[in-house]
Each structure stands twice: as C-alpha cells, then as structure tokens.
C-alpha positions as CSV (number, residue, x, y, z in Angstrom):
1,X,-7.8,10.0,6.8
2,X,-5.7,10.6,10.0
3,X,-7.1,13.5,12.0
4,X,-3.9,15.2,11.2
5,X,-4.4,14.8,7.4
6,X,-5.8,17.7,5.7
7,X,-8.7,17.2,2.7
8,X,-7.9,19.4,0.5
9,X,-4.2,17.4,0.0
10,X,-6.2,14.2,-0.7
11,X,-7.8,16.1,-3.6
12,X,-7.3,15.8,-7.6
13,X,-7.3,18.8,-9.5
14,X,-11.0,19.3,-10.8
15,X,-12.0,18.6,-7.3
16,X,-9.6,21.3,-6.1
17,X,-10.9,23.5,-8.7
18,X,-14.3,22.7,-7.9
19,X,-14.0,23.6,-4.1
20,X,-11.4,27.1,-5.0
21,X,-14.7,28.3,-7.2
22,X,-17.1,27.5,-4.3
23,X,-14.9,29.3,-2.0
24,X,-14.0,32.3,-4.1
25,X,-18.0,32.6,-4.8
26,X,-18.9,32.5,-1.4
27,X,-16.5,34.6,-0.3
28,X,-18.1,37.2,-3.1
29,X,-21.5,36.9,-1.8
30,X,-20.9,37.4,1.8
31,X,-19.5,40.7,0.7
32,X,-21.7,41.8,-2.3
33,X,-24.7,40.9,0.2
34,X,-23.1,42.5,3.5
35,X,-24.3,38.8,4.8
36,X,-23.1,38.6,8.8
37,X,-22.8,36.3,11.6
38,X,-22.0,31.7,11.5
39,X,-25.3,31.4,10.6
40,X,-26.0,33.6,7.6
41,X,-22.4,32.9,6.3
42,X,-23.2,28.9,6.3
43,X,-26.4,29.3,4.7
44,X,-24.7,31.2,2.2
45,X,-21.7,28.6,2.0
46,X,-24.7,26.0,1.6
47,X,-26.6,27.7,-1.2
48,X,-23.4,28.5,-3.3
49,X,-22.1,24.9,-2.8
50,X,-25.9,23.4,-4.1
51,X,-25.4,25.9,-7.0
52,X,-21.9,24.3,-8.0
53,X,-22.8,21.0,-7.7
54,X,-25.9,21.3,-10.0
55,X,-23.7,23.4,-12.4
56,X,-21.5,20.2,-12.3
57,X,-24.3,17.7,-12.6
58,X,-25.8,20.0,-15.4
59,X,-22.6,20.0,-17.6
60,X,-22.8,15.9,-17.1
61,X,-19.5,16.5,-15.2
62,X,-18.7,14.1,-12.5
63,X,-19.6,14.4,-8.9
64,X,-16.6,15.6,-6.1
65,X,-17.6,12.3,-3.9
66,X,-17.0,10.2,-7.7
67,X,-13.5,11.5,-8.9
68,X,-11.1,9.2,-8.3
69,X,-8.6,9.5,-5.3
70,X,-4.6,10.4,-5.6
71,X,-3.2,7.7,-4.6
72,X,-0.2,10.2,-2.4
73,X,-1.2,13.3,-0.7
74,X,0.5,16.6,-1.5
75,X,2.7,16.1,1.7
76,X,3.6,12.8,1.0
77,X,4.8,13.9,-2.8
78,X,6.7,16.4,-1.5
79,X,8.0,14.5,1.1
80,X,9.2,12.1,-1.5
81,X,11.1,14.9,-3.6
82,X,13.1,16.2,-0.3
83,X,14.4,13.3,-0.1
84,X,15.2,12.2,-3.5
85,X,16.9,15.9,-3.3
86,X,18.7,15.0,-0.3
87,X,17.3,17.5,1.6
88,X,15.7,15.7,4.5
C-alpha cells in the first residue's frame, strides 16, 4: 500500500466489522474504566484486540490476516462509479 492509502479502504466486510467491534469495545472500556493517558489507552486497546482475536479463533473463524483482500479499494470503486455517471 502507498502511504496515502487508507488500510480500511482495502478490507472486506468481515474484517471491517471486526475492527469496528474492536474499536467500539475499546471506546466503551476506556469510558467505563475511566482510563486516561496514552500508555494506558494503548494497553486497553491491545487487550480488547487480543480478546476479539481469541473469540474469532475460538469460533473457528478466519483470522483477519488470512481473509482475502478486495481487488479494489473503496476509493477506486467510488472513482469508477463517478466516471461511469459522468461526474468526474
């Protein structure tokens, strides 16, 4: 990926949903436990991410790094659609 590209634009729906779940659960944990400071927030983020990964594994799901990568990013698809509609 190029530096200007966003990783979320290159994920399939399963990986996007897992990331959204991880992010929302981390946010809830930070609020619920009044976690402050970068180091503590990073630790909480890591812990939630590890639990999400463990759950995927226990359920027999495909780990994110083994999921297929879409051929095109969301931005590429949006550009193509605009071009087809003559909006470019």
